[in-house]
C-alpha positions in Angstrom: -17.9 -11.5 21.0 -19.2 -8.9 23.5 -18.4 -5.2 23.3 -16.0 -5.3 26.4 -13.2 -6.7 24.3 -13.0 -3.5 22.3 -10.4 -0.9 23.1 -12.0 2.5 22.3 -8.6 4.2 22.6 -7.9 3.2 19.0 -10.6 5.5 17.8 -9.5 8.9 16.4 -11.5 11.6 14.8 -10.1 10.9 11.3 -8.9 7.3 11.5 -8.5 4.2 13.7 -5.0 3.4 14.8 -3.1 1.8 17.7 0.0 0.0 18.9 -0.3 -3.7 18.3 -0.3 -5.7 21.5 -1.0 -2.6 23.6 -3.9 -0.6 22.3 -4.8 -2.7 19.3 -5.5 -6.4 19.1 -7.2 -9.0 16.9 -10.2 -8.7 19.1 -10.4 -5.0 18.3 -10.1 -5.8 14.5 -13.0 -8.3 14.8 -15.1 -5.8 16.7 -14.3 -3.1 14.1 -15.3 -5.4 11.3 -18.5 -6.5 13.0 -19.4 -2.9 13.8 -18.7 -1.7 10.3 -20.6 -4.6 8.8 -23.5 -3.7 11.2 -23.5 -0.2 9.8 -23.5 -1.5 6.2 -26.5 -3.7 6.9 -28.4 -0.9 8.6 -27.7 1.7 6.0 -27.5 -0.3 2.8 -29.2 -3.6 3.7 -25.9 -5.5 3.2 -23.5 -5.7 0.3 -19.8 -6.3 -0.3 -16.9 -4.7 1.5 -13.4 -4.7 -0.1 -10.6 -5.4 2.4 -6.8 -5.0 1.8 -3.7 -5.0 4.0 -0.3 -3.5 4.0 3.0 -5.4 4.6 3.3 -5.0 8.3 3.9 -8.1 10.3 0.7 -7.7 12.3 -1.5 -7.0 9.2 -2.3 -10.6 8.2 -3.7 -11.4 11.7 -5.6 -8.2 11.9 -7.0 -8.5 8.4 -8.2 -12.1 9.1 -10.0 -11.0 12.3 -11.5 -8.0 10.5 -12.8 -10.2 7.7 -14.3 -12.6 10.3 -16.1 -9.7 12.0 -17.5 -8.4 8.7 -18.8 -11.8 7.7 -20.4 -12.3 11.1 -22.4 -9.1 10.6 -23.7 -10.7 7.4 -21.8 -8.8 4.7 -19.8 -10.3 1.9 -16.1 -9.6 1.8 -13.8 -9.3 -1.3 -10.3 -9.9 -0.1 -7.7 -8.0 -2.2 -4.6 -9.2 -0.4 -1.5 -7.2 0.3 -1.1 -4.0 -1.6 -1.3 -0.2 -1.4 -4.2 1.7 0.1 -5.2 3.1 -3.3 -5.8 -0.4 -4.6 -8.5 -0.8 -2.0 -10.1 2.5 -3.0 -9.9 1.4 -6.6 -11.4 -2.0 -5.7 -14.4 -0.5 -4.1 -15.4 1.3 -7.3 -14.2 -1.4 -9.7 -16.2 -4.1 -7.9 -19.2 -1.9 -7.1 -18.7 -2.6 -3.4 -20.6 -0.7 -0.7 -17.5 -0.3 1.5 -13.8 -0.6 1.8 -11.3 -1.1 4.7 -7.5 -1.0 4.5 -5.5 -2.5 7.3 -2.5 -0.2 7.5 -0.2 1.6 9.8 0.5 4.1 6.9 3.7 6.0 7.6 3.8 5.1 11.3 6.4 2.9 13.1 6.4 -0.9 12.5 4.7 -1.6 15.8 1.6 0.5 14.9 -1.3 -0.5 12.7 -4.8 0.8 12.0 -7.7 1.0 9.5 -8.6 3.4 6.7 -12.3 3.2 5.7 -14.7 4.3 3.1 -18.5 3.7 2.7 -20.7 4.4 -0.3 -17.7 6.0 -2.1 -17.1 8.6 0.6 -14.6 8.9 3.4 -15.6 7.3 6.7 -14.5 9.6 9.6 -15.6 11.8 12.4 -19.2 10.9 13.5 -19.0 7.7 11.5 -16.1 6.5 13.6 -17.8 7.5 16.8 -20.9 5.6 15.7 -18.8 2.5 14.9 -17.1 2.8 18.3 -20.4 3.0 20.2 -21.7 -0.1 18.4 -18.5 -2.0 19.2 -18.4 -0.9 22.8 -22.0 -1.8 23.4 -22.0 -5.0 21.4 -25.0 -3.6 19.4 -24.5 -6.0 16.5 -26.6 -6.8 13.5 -27.8 -10.4 13.8 -28.1 -11.6 10.3 -29.7 -14.9 9.2 -26.5 -16.1 7.7 -22.8 -15.3 7.7 -21.4 -13.3 4.8 -19.5 -14.9 1.9 -15.8 -14.4 1.3 -14.0 -14.3 -2.1 -10.4 -13.8 -3.2 -10.3 -10.8 -5.5 -6.6 -10.2 -5.5 -6.6 -10.3 -9.3 -8.1 -6.8 -9.2 -4.5 -5.6 -9.0 -4.1 -6.4 -12.7 -6.9 -3.9 -13.5 -5.5 -1.4 -11.1 -2.1 -1.5 -12.9 -3.8 -1.0 -16.2 -5.6 2.1 -14.8 -2.3 3.5 -13.6 -0.8 3.1 -17.1 -3.7 5.0 -18.6 -2.2 8.1 -16.9 0.8 7.9 -19.3 0.8 10.0 -22.5 3.0 8.6 -25.3 5.7 10.8 -26.8 8.2 12.9 -25.0 11.7 12.1 -24.1 12.8 8.9 -22.4 13.4 9.4 -18.7 15.7 7.7 -16.2 13.7 7.2 -13.0 14.5 5.8 -9.5 11.6 4.4 -7.4 11.7 3.8 -3.7 8.6 2.1 -2.2 10.5 1.9 1.1 9.7 -1.8 1.6 6.1 -0.7 1.9 2.9 -2.1 0.4 3.4 -0.4 -3.0 6.5 -2.5 -3.7 5.1 -5.2 -5.9 2.9 -2.9 -7.9 5.8 -0.6 -8.6 8.0 -3.4 -9.7 5.4 -4.6 -12.2 4.5 -1.0 -13.3 8.0 -0.1 -14.3 8.2 -3.0 -16.7 5.4 -1.4 -18.8 6.6 2.2 -18.7 9.1 3.6 -21.3 12.5 4.8 -20.1 15.1 3.4 -17.7 13.9 2.5 -14.2 15.6 1.4 -11.0 13.6 0.2 -8.0 15.3 0.2 -4.6 13.7 -1.2 -1.4 11.0 -2.9 -3.6 10.5 -6.1 -1.4 7.6 -5.7 0.9 9.0 -6.1 4.5 7.0 -4.9 7.5 10.2 -4.4 9.6 11.2 -1.6 7.1 14.9 -2.6 7.3 16.3 0.2 5.1 14.5 3.3 6.3 11.2 4.4 7.7 8.7 4.8 4.9 7.6 8.5 5.2 8.8 10.7 2.3 7.8 13.9 4.3 10.9 13.2 6.5 14.0 14.3 4.6 16.3 11.7 6.2 14.2 8.9 4.6 15.2 10.2 1.2 18.9 9.9 1.5 19.0 6.5 -0.3 17.0 7.7 -3.2 19.1 10.8 -3.5 22.2 8.7 -3.7 20.7 6.4 -6.3 19.5 9.4 -8.4 23.1 10.7 -8.4 24.6 7.3 -9.2 22.3 6.7 -12.2 22.1 10.3 -13.4 18.3 10.0 -13.1 15.9 12.7 -14.1 13.6 12.1 -11.1 13.2 10.0 -8.0 9.8 8.9 -6.7 9.4 7.7 -3.0 6.3 6.4 -1.3 5.1 5.9 2.3 4.2 2.6 3.8 0.8 2.2 2.1 1.4 4.0 -1.1 -0.8 7.1 -0.8 1.9 9.7 -0.2 4.4 10.7 -2.9 7.9 12.2 -2.4 9.8 13.6 -5.3 13.5 14.2 -5.9 14.8 16.1 -9.0 18.0 15.2 -10.9 20.1 17.5 -8.8 18.9 15.9 -5.5 16.5 18.6 -4.5 13.4 17.6 -2.6 10.2 18.8 -4.3 7.4 19.0 -1.7 3.8 18.4 -2.4 3.0 22.1 -2.8 5.8 22.4 -5.4 5.2 19.5 -7.8 1.4 20.2 -7.5 2.1 23.3 -9.6 3.0 21.0 -12.5 0.0 18.7 -12.0 -2.3 21.8 -11.8 -1.0 23.2 -15.0 -2.0 20.1 -16.9 -5.4 19.9 -15.2 -6.1 23.6 -15.8 -5.3 23.2 -19.5 -8.3 20.9 -19.7 -10.4 22.7 -17.1 -9.7 26.5 -17.3 -10.7 28.4 -14.1 -11.3 25.2 -12.1 -10.9 25.2 -8.3 -7.6 23.5 -7.1 -7.4 22.7 -3.4 -4.3 22.7 -1.3 -4.1 22.3 2.4 -3.6 25.2 4.8 0.1 24.3 5.2 0.9 24.8 1.6 3.3 27.6 0.3 1.8 30.8 -0.9 3.8 30.1 -4.1 1.4 27.3 -5.0 -1.7 29.5 -4.6 -0.1 32.3 -6.6 0.9 30.0 -9.4 -2.6 28.4 -9.6 -4.1 31.9 -9.9 -1.5 32.9 -12.5 -2.4 29.8 -14.6 -6.1 30.9 -14.5 -7.2 28.5 -11.8 -9.1 29.2 -8.6 -6.9 28.5 -5.6 -8.8 27.1 -2.6 -7.3 26.7 0.9 -8.5 23.5 2.5 -8.2 21.9 5.9 -5.4 19.3 6.4 -6.5 15.7 6.4 -7.2 13.3 3.5 -10.8 12.7 4.5 -11.5 16.5 4.7 -9.8 17.1 1.4 -11.8 14.4 -0.4 -15.0 15.8 1.1 -14.2 19.3 0.1 -13.4 18.2 -3.5 -16.8 16.6 -3.8 -18.5 19.8 -2.4 -17.0 22.2 -4.9 -16.2 19.9 -7.9 -12.5 20.4 -7.7 -10.6 18.2 -10.3 -7.3 18.2 -8.3 -6.2 18.7 -4.7 -3.0 18.1 -2.7 -1.4 18.3 0.7 2.1 19.2 1.8 2.3 15.6 3.1 2.3 14.2 -0.5 -1.4 13.1 -0.7 -2.5 14.0 -4.2 -6.2 13.6 -5.2 -7.4 13.5 -8.8 -11.2 13.7 -9.4 -10.8 11.4 -12.4 -9.8 8.7 -9.9 -13.5 8.0 -9.5 -14.4 10.0 -6.4 -11.1 11.8 -5.9 -9.1 9.4 -3.8 -5.4 9.9 -3.0 -3.2 7.6 -5.1 0.5 8.3 -5.0 1.2 5.8 -7.8 -1.3 7.4 -10.2 0.1 10.9 -9.3 3.6 9.5 -10.0 2.7 8.3 -13.5 1.0 11.6 -14.2 4.0 13.5 -13.1 6.4 11.4 -15.1 4.4 11.9 -18.2 4.5 15.7 -17.6 8.2 15.7 -17.0 8.8 13.6 -20.2 7.0 16.3 -22.2 8.7 19.3 -20.6 11.1 21.4 -22.8 13.8 21.2 -20.0 14.6 19.0 -17.0 12.7 18.9 -13.8 15.7 20.3 -12.0 15.8 23.3 -14.4 12.1 23.9 -13.7 12.7 23.7 -10.0 15.5 26.2 -10.2 13.2 28.6 -12.1 10.6 28.8 -9.2 10.6 31.9 -7.0 12.6 31.1 -3.9 10.8 31.6 -0.6 12.2 30.7 2.8 10.2 28.8 5.4 10.4 26.9 8.6 9.9 23.2 8.6 6.6 21.9 10.0 7.0 22.6 13.7 5.2 20.0 15.9 5.1 20.4 19.6 3.3 18.5 22.4 0.0 19.9 23.7 -2.7 17.8 25.4 -5.8 17.0 23.4 -8.0 18.8 25.9 -5.8 21.9 25.8 -4.8 22.3 22.1 -8.2 23.6 20.9 -8.2 26.2 23.7 -4.7 27.5 22.6 -6.0 27.9 19.1 -9.1 29.8 20.3 -7.0 32.1 22.5 -4.7 33.0 19.6 -7.7 33.3 17.2 -9.6 35.7 19.5 -6.6 38.0 19.8 -6.0 38.1 16.0 -9.7 38.8 15.4 -9.6 41.7 18.0 -6.7 43.1 16.0 -8.5 42.8 12.7 -5.8 40.5 11.3 -6.0 39.2 7.7 -6.3 35.5 8.2 -7.9 32.2 7.1 -9.7 30.1 9.7 -10.2 27.0 7.6 -8.0 24.9 9.8 -6.6 26.7 12.8 -5.3 30.2 11.8 -3.2 31.1 8.9 -2.2 34.8 9.3 -1.2 36.8 6.2 1.3 39.6 6.7 2.9 42.0 4.1 6.2 40.0 4.3 4.8 36.4 4.5 2.5 34.2 6.6 2.4 32.0 9.6 0.1 29.1 10.6 -1.0 27.5 13.8 -3.3 24.5 13.9 -4.1 21.5 16.0 -3.2 18.1 14.7 -6.1 15.9 13.7 -4.5 12.7 15.0 -2.1 13.5 17.8 -1.8 15.6 21.0 0.3 18.2 19.3 0.1 21.7 17.8 1.5 22.4 14.4 3.1 25.6 13.2 4.8 26.9 10.1 5.9 30.2 8.6 7.1 31.4 5.2 8.6 34.6 3.9 10.7 36.1 1.1 13.8 36.7 3.2 15.4 35.1 6.3 15.0 38.4 8.2 11.3 38.4 7.5 11.0 34.8 8.5 12.7 35.5 11.8 10.2 38.3 12.4 7.2 36.1 11.6 8.6 33.3 13.8 9.1 35.8 16.7 5.5 37.0 16.2 4.1 33.5 16.3 6.2 32.8 19.5 4.7 35.9 21.1 1.1 34.8 20.4 1.8 31.3 21.7 3.5 32.6 24.9 0.4 34.7 25.6 -1.6 31.5 25.4 0.8 29.7 27.8 2.8 27.7 25.2 6.5 27.8 24.2 7.4 27.6 20.5 10.2 25.0 20.1 13.5 25.8 18.4 13.5 25.2 14.7 
């Protein structure tokens, strides 16, 4: 296969994704596999790459083409079959593989698909993806003496489920739990997992179905949680757990139907980790509530503001030795998951164990939290070539004013009555904004301030 079959439009800074039949094809998957395999041969003199896929209708064809490309580059392939992305991360470590690729569209619409990658136990992104793209576009392949071997290692899921169960602490009160994999790739693992957990469990939308017939699998969108809210109410459950299409994002509902966002339930996870690692750094992305950072500090931890993006979070964890990190989007990273990968199923079992040992209900704990008011995540179109310039214009003005701000990812501006954020999306031609305050009046003030800074940069802030 020559390089001209490859569509470079599928390459992003932090991942590879496209619309199947439009910007992404089986030829692309083959080229990506062959280029990744070429990089494995050149950097590591070959080895094994774990490959998994989600339940999308296009994933079997793309996975087969990817595997063929990897083998043509002369690397061996361990095929893990259909399952969640964390299974592939687990498989890389468990099988001592040099690389891992998951064919998944994650939380995107059914017509989309893509690839999440790791090499040598580290995220594969940024310059790595650009190098891969250059190899694929030029057809600069490794020419091995023989094709790589292929093995069926789908039985690794048994060891993965056992590792998930290791997160459970015996004792505590029995819980009633509702699980919603959203017809995504975590469905079969969830249905097997609940058979081994104590308590009473209900699974809705557990069948893997790439058309997502019941709702879109993205627990960051409140409308996707209506079914699980209803089931929690119907069963009198203590907690509801929802997952995205590839099982690396966790959504949480308490027994009263409140949504707990990642920066809220991360407080509970951090409390347990800090009991074992006093003073440890805990990372949360720049979109997280100030409540989380304040709570981490109050519990004796060291709060760290990180850039949004699972590859960036994982990299930062390794740099500073953080045992735990999380994002508003529901990606939760534990360092004891080998190299700190994001595993929503593991986080769910850890959280269940914590709730089972709490003196009161999860809903009561949620009600006890200080109440802040915030905007939803405001996302608005801005061309890729323009969005960085808008951020720089706003940043320059804030610097000239001597503003108290973080520049970890865009600008997060601290004011006496709250904060506001402006950043450029890693994966789309959009700007992202958010604001938080103690009162609605203060929030309106912050939102107006943000709108003024954007207007001066030639951009209108959309209505909430």
